[in-house]
TIVEXTI-706116 format. One record per residue (C-alpha): residue number from 0; residue in one letter; z, y, x. Coordinates in nm, 4 decimals. Each point is the difference from the previous one (the first is absolute). Layout:
N
(NUM; A; (Z; Y; X))
...
This chain:
307
(0; M; (-0.1523; -0.8282; 1.5263))
(1; L; (0.0762; 0.2059; -0.3040))
(2; A; (0.3190; -0.1596; -0.1978))
(3; G; (0.2928; 0.1214; -0.1889))
(4; I; (0.0571; 0.2751; -0.2710))
(5; F; (-0.2958; 0.2271; 0.0102))
(6; Q; (0.0969; 0.2942; -0.2398))
(7; I; (-0.2834; 0.1761; -0.2277))
(8; L; (0.0671; 0.3747; 0.0130))
(9; H; (-0.0133; 0.1869; -0.3089))
(10; I; (-0.1598; 0.3223; -0.0066))
(11; P; (0.2534; 0.2691; -0.1072))
(12; F; (-0.1220; 0.2654; -0.2270))
(13; T; (0.1656; 0.3246; -0.1125))
(14; D; (0.0813; 0.0489; -0.3676))
(15; D; (-0.3405; 0.1602; -0.0152))
(16; G; (-0.1964; -0.2809; 0.1754))
(17; A; (-0.0415; 0.1410; 0.3401))
(18; I; (0.0706; -0.2358; 0.2912))
(19; D; (0.3498; 0.0574; 0.1248))
(20; W; (-0.0226; -0.0414; 0.3710))
(21; A; (0.3822; 0.0569; 0.0739))
(22; S; (0.0754; -0.2940; -0.2438))
(23; Y; (-0.2613; -0.2128; 0.1639))
(24; E; (0.1604; 0.0471; 0.3419))
(25; R; (0.3316; -0.0816; -0.1465))
(26; Q; (-0.1402; -0.3199; -0.1442))
(27; V; (-0.1413; -0.1072; 0.3313))
(28; E; (0.3507; 0.0551; 0.1686))
(29; Y; (0.1758; -0.1775; -0.2912))
(30; C; (-0.2131; -0.3061; 0.0649))
(31; L; (0.0356; 0.0014; 0.3651))
(32; S; (0.3941; 0.0529; -0.0354))
(33; A; (-0.0282; -0.3125; -0.2299))
(34; G; (-0.1595; -0.2119; 0.2588))
(35; V; (-0.3238; -0.0633; -0.1368))
(36; H; (-0.2331; -0.1917; 0.2264))
(37; G; (-0.3133; 0.1919; -0.1020))
(38; L; (-0.1299; 0.2849; -0.2290))
(39; V; (-0.3210; 0.0137; -0.2145))
(40; V; (-0.1990; 0.2637; -0.1613))
(41; P; (-0.1832; 0.0840; -0.2087))
(42; A; (0.0251; -0.3025; -0.2458))
(43; M; (0.0268; -0.0492; -0.3704))
(44; A; (0.3719; 0.1032; 0.0085))
(45; S; (-0.1080; 0.3015; 0.1838))
(46; E; (-0.2281; 0.0943; -0.3128))
(47; F; (-0.2817; 0.0083; 0.2566))
(48; F; (-0.2359; 0.0423; -0.3153))
(49; T; (0.1316; 0.3332; -0.0928))
(50; L; (-0.0745; 0.1450; 0.3473))
(51; S; (-0.2949; 0.1761; 0.1006))
(52; D; (-0.1801; -0.1295; 0.3263))
(53; A; (0.1374; 0.2964; 0.1786))
(54; E; (0.3498; -0.0660; -0.1054))
(55; R; (-0.0394; -0.3710; 0.1038))
(56; H; (-0.0971; 0.1336; 0.3354))
(57; E; (0.3059; 0.2231; 0.0010))
(58; V; (0.2552; -0.2393; -0.0944))
(59; V; (-0.1058; -0.2545; 0.2678))
(60; E; (-0.0009; 0.2765; 0.2724))
(61; F; (0.3373; 0.1012; -0.1094))
(62; A; (0.1492; -0.3396; 0.0006))
(63; G; (-0.1532; -0.1065; 0.3238))
(64; K; (0.1560; 0.3070; 0.1772))
(65; K; (0.3530; -0.0550; -0.1541))
(66; I; (-0.0041; -0.3813; 0.0507))
(67; A; (-0.1031; 0.0687; 0.3794))
(68; G; (-0.0328; -0.3747; 0.0795))
(69; R; (0.3604; -0.0798; -0.1120))
(70; V; (-0.1249; -0.2659; -0.1890))
(71; P; (-0.3377; -0.1389; -0.1090))
(72; F; (-0.2066; 0.2181; -0.2280))
(73; V; (-0.2361; -0.1679; -0.2430))
(74; V; (-0.2638; 0.2415; -0.1525))
(75; G; (-0.1676; -0.0843; -0.3511))
(76; V; (-0.3695; 0.0602; 0.0057))
(77; Q; (-0.1042; -0.1565; -0.3178))
(78; A; (-0.2832; 0.1831; -0.1800))
(79; I; (-0.2673; -0.0529; -0.2678))
(80; T; (-0.2683; -0.0276; 0.2451))
(81; L; (-0.0482; -0.1290; 0.3668))
(82; P; (-0.0867; 0.3197; 0.1562))
(83; I; (0.2896; 0.1887; -0.1421))
(84; A; (0.2314; -0.2852; 0.1201))
(85; L; (-0.1608; 0.0393; 0.3503))
(86; G; (0.0712; 0.3632; 0.0029))
(87; F; (0.3750; -0.0532; -0.0849))
(88; A; (0.0202; -0.2819; 0.2593))
(89; E; (-0.1566; 0.2235; 0.2799))
(90; H; (0.2343; 0.2741; -0.0871))
(91; A; (0.3042; -0.2457; 0.0054))
(92; A; (-0.1082; -0.1419; 0.3291))
(93; K; (0.0241; 0.3668; 0.1320))
(94; N; (0.3331; 0.0659; -0.1316))
(95; G; (0.2297; -0.2723; 0.1363))
(96; A; (-0.0739; -0.2703; -0.2220))
(97; D; (0.0982; -0.3364; 0.1208))
(98; A; (-0.1774; -0.2123; -0.2788))
(99; L; (-0.2128; 0.0583; -0.3028))
(100; M; (0.0574; -0.1238; -0.3454))
(101; A; (-0.2395; 0.0045; -0.2964))
(102; M; (-0.0856; -0.1457; -0.3407))
(103; P; (-0.3424; -0.1120; -0.0579))
(104; P; (-0.2075; 0.2944; -0.1335))
(105; Y; (0.1404; 0.0936; -0.3416))
(106; L; (-0.1261; 0.1707; -0.3277))
(107; R; (-0.3288; -0.1638; 0.0407))
(108; K; (0.0727; -0.3533; 0.1440))
(109; A; (-0.2093; -0.1299; 0.2886))
(110; G; (-0.1654; -0.3397; 0.0154))
(111; K; (0.1083; -0.2735; 0.2545))
(112; A; (-0.2614; 0.0929; 0.2596))
(113; D; (0.0990; 0.3784; -0.0052))
(114; V; (0.3737; -0.0718; -0.0028))
(115; E; (-0.0459; -0.2092; 0.3114))
(116; N; (-0.2205; 0.2999; 0.1483))
(117; Y; (0.2807; 0.2404; -0.0982))
(118; Y; (0.2687; -0.1706; 0.1944))
(119; R; (-0.2352; -0.0983; 0.3057))
(120; Q; (-0.0796; 0.3536; 0.0320))
(121; L; (0.3497; 0.1121; -0.0198))
(122; A; (0.0900; -0.2557; 0.2644))
(123; G; (-0.2534; 0.1965; 0.2402))
(124; F; (0.2900; 0.2629; 0.0715))
(125; K; (0.1720; -0.2681; 0.2097))
(126; L; (0.3160; 0.0379; -0.1867))
(127; P; (0.1793; -0.2760; -0.2017))
(128; V; (-0.1316; -0.0031; -0.3637))
(129; I; (0.2196; -0.1082; -0.2906))
(130; I; (-0.1698; -0.0919; -0.3206))
(131; Q; (0.1823; 0.1366; -0.2842))
(132; N; (-0.0434; -0.2591; -0.2740))
(133; A; (0.1115; 0.2135; -0.3043))
(134; P; (-0.0205; -0.1199; -0.3586))
(135; A; (-0.2422; 0.1555; -0.2461))
(136; P; (-0.0669; 0.2482; -0.1586))
(137; V; (-0.0188; 0.1969; 0.3393))
(138; G; (-0.0117; -0.2836; 0.2227))
(139; T; (-0.2567; -0.2895; 0.0201))
(140; P; (0.1810; -0.3177; 0.0864))
(141; L; (-0.1543; -0.2270; 0.2459))
(142; A; (0.0790; -0.3714; -0.0361))
(143; P; (0.1841; -0.1593; 0.3032))
(144; A; (-0.3199; -0.1738; 0.1061))
(145; D; (-0.1641; 0.3305; 0.0409))
(146; L; (0.2838; 0.1741; 0.1695))
(147; A; (0.0044; -0.2901; 0.2683))
(148; A; (-0.3856; 0.0442; 0.0380))
(149; L; (0.0382; 0.3654; 0.0655))
(150; L; (0.2931; -0.0587; 0.2506))
(151; K; (-0.2121; -0.2343; 0.1683))
(152; A; (-0.3093; 0.2257; 0.0232))
(153; E; (0.1373; 0.2567; 0.2319))
(154; T; (0.2905; -0.0198; 0.2681))
(155; E; (0.1295; 0.3511; -0.1245))
(156; I; (0.0320; -0.0975; -0.3605))
(157; R; (0.3643; -0.1602; 0.0625))
(158; Y; (0.2022; 0.0670; -0.3031))
(159; V; (0.0471; -0.0128; -0.3785))
(160; K; (0.2036; 0.1887; -0.2474))
(161; E; (0.0260; -0.2284; -0.2854))
(162; E; (0.0830; 0.1397; -0.3261))
(163; T; (-0.1903; -0.1994; -0.2771))
(164; Q; (0.1721; -0.2560; -0.2100))
(165; P; (0.1170; -0.2665; 0.0796))
(166; I; (0.1093; 0.1617; 0.3072))
(167; L; (0.1998; -0.2632; 0.1547))
(168; Q; (-0.2595; -0.2813; -0.0577))
(169; R; (-0.2775; 0.2144; 0.1340))
(170; I; (0.2098; 0.0924; 0.3048))
(171; T; (0.0341; -0.3824; 0.0812))
(172; K; (-0.3635; -0.0604; -0.0815))
(173; I; (-0.1289; 0.2805; 0.2487))
(174; A; (0.2112; -0.1213; 0.2742))
(175; E; (-0.1383; -0.3502; -0.0489))
(176; L; (-0.3599; 0.0922; 0.0020))
(177; S; (0.0002; 0.2781; 0.2610))
(178; G; (0.2433; -0.1727; 0.2615))
(179; A; (-0.0037; 0.1864; 0.3225))
(180; Y; (-0.2538; 0.2509; -0.1222))
(181; C; (0.2696; 0.1673; -0.1917))
(182; E; (0.2796; 0.1840; 0.1883))
(183; G; (0.2061; 0.0562; -0.2946))
(184; I; (0.0319; 0.0561; -0.3924))
(185; F; (0.1802; 0.2849; -0.1410))
(186; G; (0.1285; -0.0078; -0.3514))
(187; G; (0.0206; 0.3187; -0.2121))
(188; A; (0.0995; 0.0136; -0.3790))
(189; N; (0.3022; 0.2356; 0.0853))
(190; G; (0.1534; -0.2780; 0.1986))
(191; L; (0.0971; -0.2000; -0.3145))
(192; Y; (-0.0722; -0.3160; 0.1767))
(193; L; (0.1030; 0.0882; 0.3508))
(194; V; (0.2043; -0.3170; 0.0926))
(195; D; (-0.2280; -0.2247; -0.1709))
(196; E; (-0.3087; 0.1314; 0.1742))
(197; L; (0.1915; -0.0558; 0.3341))
(198; Q; (0.0929; -0.3493; -0.0879))
(199; R; (-0.3827; -0.0481; -0.0703))
(200; G; (-0.1024; 0.1304; 0.3595))
(201; A; (-0.0703; 0.3663; -0.0649))
(202; C; (0.0698; 0.2187; 0.3007))
(203; G; (0.1296; 0.2991; -0.1980))
(204; N; (-0.0228; 0.2237; -0.3162))
(205; M; (-0.1474; 0.3297; -0.0702))
(206; P; (0.2316; 0.1553; -0.2558))
(207; A; (0.0314; 0.3546; -0.1395))
(208; G; (0.2769; 0.2379; -0.1134))
(209; G; (0.3702; 0.0771; 0.0803))
(210; V; (0.1582; -0.3554; 0.0687))
(211; V; (-0.1843; -0.0883; 0.3350))
(212; D; (0.3370; 0.0245; 0.1785))
(213; V; (0.1323; -0.2925; -0.2162))
(214; Q; (-0.3395; -0.1925; 0.0458))
(215; V; (0.0068; 0.0512; 0.3802))
(216; K; (0.3433; -0.1677; -0.0027))
(217; I; (-0.1187; -0.2800; -0.2179))
(218; Y; (-0.2910; -0.0631; 0.2510))
(219; E; (0.2302; 0.0083; 0.3068))
(220; L; (0.2483; -0.2350; -0.1643))
(221; Y; (-0.2801; -0.2427; -0.0749))
(222; K; (-0.1299; 0.0152; 0.3449))
(223; A; (0.3303; -0.0500; 0.1598))
(224; G; (0.0323; -0.3318; -0.1914))
(225; K; (0.2337; 0.1444; -0.2533))
(226; I; (-0.1932; -0.1248; -0.3126))
(227; A; (0.2913; -0.0226; -0.2308))
(228; E; (0.1054; 0.3597; 0.0787))
(229; A; (-0.3544; 0.1304; -0.0085))
(230; E; (-0.0187; -0.1744; -0.3535))
(231; A; (0.3080; 0.1276; -0.1257))
(232; L; (-0.0782; 0.3850; 0.0836))
(233; N; (-0.3641; -0.0691; -0.1469))
(234; F; (0.1575; -0.1042; -0.3246))
(235; K; (0.2102; 0.3271; 0.0100))
(236; V; (-0.3149; 0.2196; 0.0404))
(237; L; (-0.2270; -0.1873; -0.2545))
(238; P; (0.1120; 0.1588; -0.3171))
(239; L; (-0.0931; 0.3516; 0.1231))
(240; L; (-0.3336; -0.1395; 0.1222))
(241; T; (-0.0738; -0.1255; -0.3483))
(242; Y; (0.0101; 0.3701; -0.0924))
(243; A; (-0.2304; 0.0739; 0.2894))
(244; S; (-0.2363; -0.2485; -0.1598))
(245; M; (0.0135; 0.1771; -0.3255))
(246; Y; (-0.0335; 0.3599; 0.1051))
(247; G; (-0.1617; -0.0254; 0.3523))
(248; V; (-0.0200; 0.3674; 0.1613))
(249; T; (0.2079; 0.1581; -0.2647))
(250; F; (0.3042; -0.2398; 0.0935))
(251; H; (-0.0532; 0.0282; 0.3751))
(252; K; (-0.0270; 0.3849; 0.0177))
(253; Y; (0.3055; 0.0298; -0.2202))
(254; I; (0.2018; -0.2189; 0.2365))
(255; L; (-0.1195; 0.1829; 0.3176))
(256; W; (0.0525; 0.3414; -0.1807))
(257; R; (0.3674; -0.1362; -0.1196))
(258; R; (0.0597; -0.0751; 0.3535))
(259; G; (-0.0985; 0.3356; 0.1372))
(260; V; (-0.3240; -0.1203; 0.1852))
(261; L; (-0.2327; 0.1738; -0.2396))
(262; E; (0.0582; 0.3565; -0.1419))
(263; S; (-0.1842; -0.0919; -0.3079))
(264; P; (-0.0810; -0.3354; -0.1884))
(265; F; (-0.3294; 0.1365; -0.1140))
(266; A; (-0.2990; -0.2424; -0.0129))
(267; R; (-0.3618; 0.0874; -0.0356))
(268; D; (-0.1072; -0.3607; -0.1226))
(269; P; (-0.1564; 0.0824; -0.3639))
(270; Q; (0.1172; -0.3387; -0.1301))
(271; K; (0.3570; 0.0157; 0.1204))
(272; T; (0.2679; -0.1082; -0.2465))
(273; D; (0.3100; 0.2243; -0.0266))
(274; M; (0.3372; -0.1421; -0.0151))
(275; N; (0.2427; 0.0870; -0.2934))
(276; K; (0.3607; 0.0720; 0.0088))
(277; E; (0.0984; -0.3747; -0.0612))
(278; D; (-0.2225; -0.1027; 0.2913))
(279; I; (0.1680; 0.2527; 0.2313))
(280; E; (0.3496; -0.1083; -0.1035))
(281; A; (-0.0904; -0.3638; 0.0686))
(282; I; (-0.1243; 0.0965; 0.3492))
(283; E; (0.2778; 0.1980; 0.0723))
(284; H; (0.2223; -0.2830; -0.0984))
(285; L; (-0.1783; -0.2636; 0.2054))
(286; W; (-0.0229; 0.2092; 0.2960))
(287; G; (0.3858; -0.1036; 0.0258))
(288; L; (-0.1032; -0.3445; 0.0887))
(289; I; (-0.1607; 0.1141; 0.3312))
(290; A; (0.1613; 0.3074; 0.0927))
(291; E; (0.2110; -0.1375; 0.2612))
(292; Y; (-0.3042; -0.1300; 0.1835))
(293; T; (-0.1896; 0.3338; 0.0245))
(294; I; (0.0032; 0.2280; 0.2868))
(295; D; (0.2757; 0.2762; -0.0229))
(296; S; (-0.2172; 0.3058; 0.0785))
(297; Y; (-0.2000; -0.0509; -0.3139))
(298; P; (0.2688; -0.0540; -0.2962))
(299; F; (-0.1071; -0.0366; -0.3527))
(300; A; (0.1315; 0.3189; -0.0848))
(301; E; (-0.1894; 0.2908; 0.1606))
(302; H; (-0.1429; 0.1350; -0.3419))
(303; T; (0.1974; -0.0260; -0.3049))
(304; K; (-0.1971; 0.2286; -0.2409))
(305; S; (-0.1797; -0.2037; -0.2854))
(306; L; (-0.3780; -0.0534; 0.0196))
């Protein structure tokens, strides 16, 4: 069973936009040293929509080799059409994937019958399938009843990553409707609702960015029955996660760059929102709330030059 904190890997780029393979490898090792329970690529936080098909193959192959079975490896195979998704899934299956994750076809939304066929065919690779229920405009949100029907349709469709608001209510409803057909529900949304999701029965979360060492600690405290300690640490990281919600990949890559994981905070996302001087000053201040809970090998001081 898949459970725990499954970090979504960012795709690091150089300042001129090329994939930075050395930073990518360093990110994998950072996540593993933080104690993650699984790794995911490429997904929304990976800026998958800016990658060519060849680059998507390359980042999967590279991650599969570097992870080398140390934790479960989930590959995002979402695509605008079923044949393209099947091509990504076939490639993932040949390159160490332990599970497949996909949103329904995006850009031009598929109807209910086509969405069901999309997931049925992805299930044909005999790897656990995770339905990513992402919000619009990129995602095509599915109702809890529709998700439950998909989970019941094929034995390999086993998990949901729920990111559509109200996330907590939807986690409860999906669990009620799908019962034993659902092996687990992951949250997303930067881990903002991590403790609440676990209290609603989620099996874990798929966050992104540079605070995964803290989020692993929160999860482990909760699973050890130390609920009050988990909540207290969660409250300390929440102010930073509000910035993550506002700035997305810009925030996450800044944190990873600041900790020396990435050589550059460059993002390809054409709709990224840049942070200003006041944002960065606030983030620098808020880091002090969680610094003592982060792993020593990646301090928040590696890069001191301004953006």
